[in-house]
C-alpha positions as CSV (number, residue, x, y, z in Angstrom):
1,M,10.4,-65.0,-89.8
2,A,7.1,-62.7,-89.3
3,R,8.2,-59.8,-87.4
4,V,6.9,-58.6,-84.7
5,R,5.1,-55.4,-84.3
6,R,6.1,-53.5,-80.4
7,T,3.6,-51.1,-80.0
8,A,4.8,-48.4,-77.8
9,R,3.9,-48.5,-74.8
10,T,1.0,-45.8,-73.6
11,R,1.7,-43.0,-70.5
12,K,0.0,-42.9,-67.7
13,P,-1.2,-39.4,-67.2
14,A,0.7,-37.6,-64.3
15,R,-1.1,-36.7,-61.4
16,R,-1.8,-33.1,-59.9
17,R,0.0,-32.7,-56.8
18,T,-3.0,-31.4,-54.3
19,A,-2.0,-30.2,-50.6
20,P,-3.0,-32.8,-48.7
21,P,-6.2,-32.8,-46.3
22,A,-6.3,-30.2,-43.7
23,R,-6.0,-31.8,-40.9
24,R,-8.8,-32.6,-38.3
25,G,-8.5,-29.2,-35.9
26,E,-6.4,-27.3,-38.7
27,G,-7.4,-24.1,-40.2
28,T,-7.1,-23.4,-44.5
29,T,-6.7,-21.2,-47.0
30,S,-8.8,-21.2,-50.9
31,R,-6.0,-23.1,-51.6
32,G,-5.8,-25.7,-49.0
33,T,-2.7,-24.5,-47.0
34,R,-2.7,-25.4,-43.9
35,T,-2.5,-22.0,-41.2
36,N,-3.8,-22.5,-37.9
37,P,-1.4,-26.1,-36.6
38,G,-3.4,-28.6,-35.3
39,W,-0.2,-29.1,-32.2
40,L,-0.3,-25.6,-31.3
41,R,-4.3,-25.5,-31.0
42,N,-4.1,-28.9,-29.3
43,L,-1.4,-27.9,-27.2
44,G,-3.1,-27.9,-23.8
45,S,-5.1,-31.4,-24.1
46,R,-1.8,-33.5,-25.2
47,L,0.5,-32.0,-22.6
48,A,-2.6,-33.2,-20.8
49,S,-2.2,-36.2,-21.9
50,L,1.1,-36.5,-20.6
51,A,-0.5,-36.2,-17.0
52,S,-1.3,-39.5,-17.1
53,R,2.8,-40.4,-17.5
54,P,4.1,-39.3,-14.0
55,L,7.8,-39.2,-15.3
56,L,7.2,-36.9,-18.4
57,S,4.9,-34.8,-15.9
58,A,7.5,-35.1,-13.4
59,I,9.7,-33.4,-16.2
60,I,7.3,-31.0,-18.0
61,V,7.2,-29.2,-14.5
62,A,10.9,-29.0,-13.4
63,V,10.9,-27.0,-17.3
64,L,8.7,-24.5,-16.5
65,G,10.1,-24.2,-12.8
66,L,13.7,-23.3,-14.5
67,G,14.3,-19.4,-14.1
68,G,12.6,-16.8,-15.6
69,V,10.2,-19.6,-16.7
70,A,8.7,-19.8,-13.8
71,S,6.8,-16.5,-13.8
72,L,5.6,-16.9,-16.9
73,A,4.1,-20.4,-16.3
74,P,0.1,-19.3,-14.3
75,T,-0.3,-17.0,-17.5
76,F,1.4,-19.6,-20.4
77,L,-0.3,-22.5,-18.7
78,A,-3.8,-20.5,-17.5
79,K,-6.2,-21.4,-20.6
80,P,-4.4,-23.8,-22.7
81,L,-3.6,-26.5,-20.0
82,P,-6.9,-26.4,-17.4
83,A,-6.7,-29.7,-17.3
84,F,-2.7,-30.6,-17.0
85,E,-2.7,-27.6,-14.0
86,R,-5.7,-28.8,-12.1
87,W,-3.4,-32.1,-12.3
88,V,-0.6,-30.5,-11.1
89,A,-2.5,-29.5,-8.3
90,E,-3.6,-32.5,-7.1
91,S,0.0,-34.6,-7.7
92,A,2.3,-35.6,-5.5
93,L,5.2,-34.9,-7.4
94,L,5.1,-31.4,-6.3
95,P,6.1,-31.1,-2.4
96,A,3.7,-28.4,-0.1
97,W,5.1,-25.6,0.3
98,S,5.3,-22.4,3.2
99,W,5.5,-19.2,3.5
100,Q,8.1,-16.9,5.3
101,V,7.9,-13.0,5.9
102,S,9.8,-10.5,7.0
103,G,10.2,-6.4,8.2
104,H,6.2,-6.9,9.4
105,H,5.8,-5.0,13.0
106,H,2.3,-3.4,12.1
107,V,0.9,-6.1,9.9
108,T,-0.1,-9.3,11.2
109,R,0.4,-13.0,10.1
110,A,-3.5,-12.9,9.8
111,M,-3.4,-9.6,7.2
112,I,-0.8,-12.0,4.8
113,A,-2.7,-15.1,5.5
114,E,-5.7,-13.5,4.0
115,A,-3.8,-12.5,0.5
116,L,-2.4,-15.1,0.2
117,A,-5.8,-16.9,0.4
118,P,-6.8,-17.0,-2.4
119,Q,-4.2,-19.1,-4.6
120,A,-3.3,-21.1,-0.9
121,D,-4.1,-23.8,-3.0
122,K,-2.2,-23.4,-5.6
123,P,1.3,-25.5,-6.8
124,L,4.2,-22.8,-6.2
125,I,4.4,-23.0,-9.5
126,F,1.1,-21.6,-10.4
127,I,1.4,-18.6,-7.5
128,N,0.6,-15.3,-9.4
129,I,3.5,-13.1,-7.5
130,N,2.4,-9.9,-9.6
131,S,-1.2,-10.9,-8.1
132,L,-0.2,-11.5,-4.5
133,K,2.3,-7.9,-4.9
134,E,-0.9,-5.8,-5.7
135,T,-3.0,-6.9,-2.8
136,L,0.3,-7.0,0.3
137,E,0.3,-3.2,-1.6
138,N,-3.4,-2.8,-0.8
139,N,-2.8,-2.6,2.8
140,S,-2.4,0.3,4.2
141,W,0.1,-0.4,6.4
142,I,2.7,-1.1,3.9
143,E,4.8,0.8,1.3
144,K,6.2,-2.5,-0.7
145,A,6.4,-5.8,-1.5
146,R,8.8,-8.6,-3.0
147,V,8.0,-11.7,-3.3
148,T,9.6,-14.2,-4.2
149,R,9.7,-18.0,-4.4
150,Q,12.8,-20.3,-2.7
151,W,12.6,-23.5,-4.3
152,P,11.4,-26.4,-4.6
153,D,9.2,-25.6,-1.4
154,S,9.2,-21.8,-0.1
155,L,7.3,-18.4,-0.6
156,R,9.3,-15.4,0.7
157,I,7.9,-12.4,1.5
158,E,9.8,-8.7,1.9
159,L,8.2,-5.9,3.5
160,T,8.5,-2.9,3.9
161,E,5.9,-0.8,6.2
162,R,5.1,2.8,6.5
163,T,6.1,4.0,10.2
164,P,3.9,6.8,11.5
165,F,5.1,9.8,11.0
166,A,2.0,12.2,12.5
167,L,-1.8,12.9,13.2
168,W,-3.6,14.7,10.5
169,Q,-7.2,16.6,11.0
170,S,-9.5,17.1,8.1
171,D,-12.8,17.6,7.8
172,G,-13.4,16.9,11.6
173,R,-11.5,13.4,11.2
174,I,-8.0,12.2,12.5
175,Q,-6.0,9.6,10.1
176,V,-1.8,8.8,10.3
177,I,0.3,9.3,8.5
178,D,3.8,8.8,7.4
179,R,6.7,11.1,6.7
180,K,5.4,11.6,3.0
181,G,1.5,12.4,4.2
182,V,0.3,9.3,2.9
183,V,-3.0,7.8,4.1
184,I,-2.3,4.8,6.8
185,Q,-6.0,3.9,6.9
186,D,-5.6,0.8,9.2
187,A,-3.5,2.6,11.6
188,S,-5.0,4.2,15.0
189,P,-5.1,7.5,15.2
190,E,-6.0,6.7,19.6
191,A,-3.2,4.1,19.6
192,F,-0.2,7.0,18.2
193,D,-1.7,9.8,20.4
194,D,2.0,11.2,21.4
195,L,2.5,11.9,17.6
196,F,2.5,15.7,15.9
197,L,-0.4,17.1,15.6
198,L,-1.3,18.9,11.6
199,V,-4.8,20.5,10.8
200,G,-5.8,22.1,7.3
201,D,-6.3,21.2,3.6
202,G,-2.5,20.1,2.6
203,A,-1.3,20.3,6.2
204,N,-0.4,16.0,5.5
205,T,1.9,17.0,2.1
206,E,3.8,19.6,4.1
207,A,4.7,17.4,7.7
208,G,8.2,16.7,7.0
209,T,9.2,19.9,5.8
210,L,7.6,21.4,8.8
211,I,8.8,19.1,11.4
212,A,12.5,19.2,10.1
213,M,12.0,23.2,10.7
214,L,10.9,22.3,14.2
215,G,13.7,19.8,14.9
216,E,16.5,22.7,13.9
217,Q,15.2,24.7,17.0
218,P,13.8,21.6,19.6
219,E,13.5,24.4,22.8
220,I,10.2,25.9,20.0
221,A,8.9,22.4,18.9
222,K,8.8,20.6,22.2
223,Q,6.2,23.4,23.1
224,V,4.6,23.2,20.0
225,M,0.7,21.2,20.5
226,A,-0.5,21.6,17.2
227,A,0.3,23.2,13.5
228,I,-2.7,24.4,11.1
229,R,-2.0,25.1,7.7
230,V,-3.3,28.5,6.6
231,G,-4.4,28.2,2.9
232,N,-2.3,25.6,1.8
233,R,0.9,28.3,2.0
234,R,2.0,28.9,5.6
235,W,1.6,27.5,9.4
236,D,0.1,28.7,12.6
237,L,1.4,27.2,15.8
238,L,-0.5,26.9,18.5
239,M,2.2,26.5,21.5
240,A,1.0,25.1,25.1
241,T,1.4,28.3,26.9
242,G,-2.0,29.0,24.8
243,V,0.0,31.3,22.4
244,S,-0.7,31.2,18.4
245,V,2.4,31.8,16.5
246,R,1.7,33.0,12.9
247,L,5.2,32.1,10.7
248,P,5.4,33.7,7.2
249,E,5.1,32.0,3.5
250,R,8.7,32.4,2.4
251,K,11.8,32.4,5.8
252,A,9.8,30.3,7.9
253,F,12.9,28.6,9.3
254,A,14.2,32.8,9.6
255,A,11.2,33.2,12.2
256,L,11.7,30.5,13.8
257,D,15.5,31.6,14.0
258,R,13.7,35.0,15.9
259,L,11.4,33.3,17.9
260,A,14.0,31.1,19.0
261,E,16.3,33.8,19.9
262,M,13.5,36.0,21.8
263,Q,12.5,32.9,24.6
264,R,16.0,32.8,24.9
265,S,16.1,36.4,25.9
266,E,12.9,37.6,26.8
267,R,10.5,34.5,27.8
268,I,8.4,36.1,25.3
269,L,6.1,32.2,25.0
270,D,5.9,32.6,28.7
271,R,4.5,36.0,28.3
272,D,0.4,37.2,29.0
273,V,0.6,36.9,25.0
274,G,-2.3,35.4,22.0
275,I,-0.5,36.0,19.7
276,I,3.4,36.3,18.0
277,D,2.9,37.7,13.6
278,L,6.1,37.0,12.4
279,R,5.1,36.6,9.5
280,L,6.9,40.5,8.4
281,D,10.5,40.5,8.1
282,D,11.5,44.2,10.0
283,R,8.8,44.1,12.6
284,L,7.3,42.1,15.2
285,I,3.3,42.3,16.3
286,I,2.3,41.1,19.6
287,A,-1.3,40.6,20.6
288,P,-2.1,40.0,24.2
289,N,-4.6,37.9,24.9
């Protein structure tokens, strides 16, 4: 019986495994590995495509609106998701929003509406809170603004206004200032002509100290028409009777105490004098008119 000789089965050479070709939109290195995932670069277009599915879109909006994520939504979505943002703005899924304001007296609702105008057409989730706060605080009446979203359909604005404290005359111009000496540029001096008048460079920043000092001597304070800052070091007080009272650079409180005592005992401010000089501790200089 003839023997059949089996020949060895030849093996096909093993294929070298190579990196899969880069997908469209993905960058590659020289070795063929993917470096810039296409799903990340195309995130905007993928989410935008979900806009055609109302249920999924509503879920995305709801998730973005949770907690602190809402404050990041405008920054995160502005560039990668322009189509999605436009769709949300036009969608009937999100309700129209309104705004409420508190703490305003001199600031009008028209001023606030003007600050809101650049973002008025955006959905509540896309309102840039920091930008709105900065715009509001550019109004000189507003010392501090706090802006918060009240879900689902309201924006709350809480204002702290500057309080007119005195009038400040510098370089021939009179302006209204607050207790810290900050100029309230939107305030009309004519509307606050009953406020104390301060004159000279640096008078605005020292206003709080001077008026607190005069508050200790109400009988003197009620006769002061204006206070002039001299060399940004000390004060001259112009009294209603025309007398000029020169206070020292230091120990001004003690000098006012002396003046108050002389007024009670001698009615010195009612006399026919032009200058009362209190700059020296051990003597009083009086110059006639």
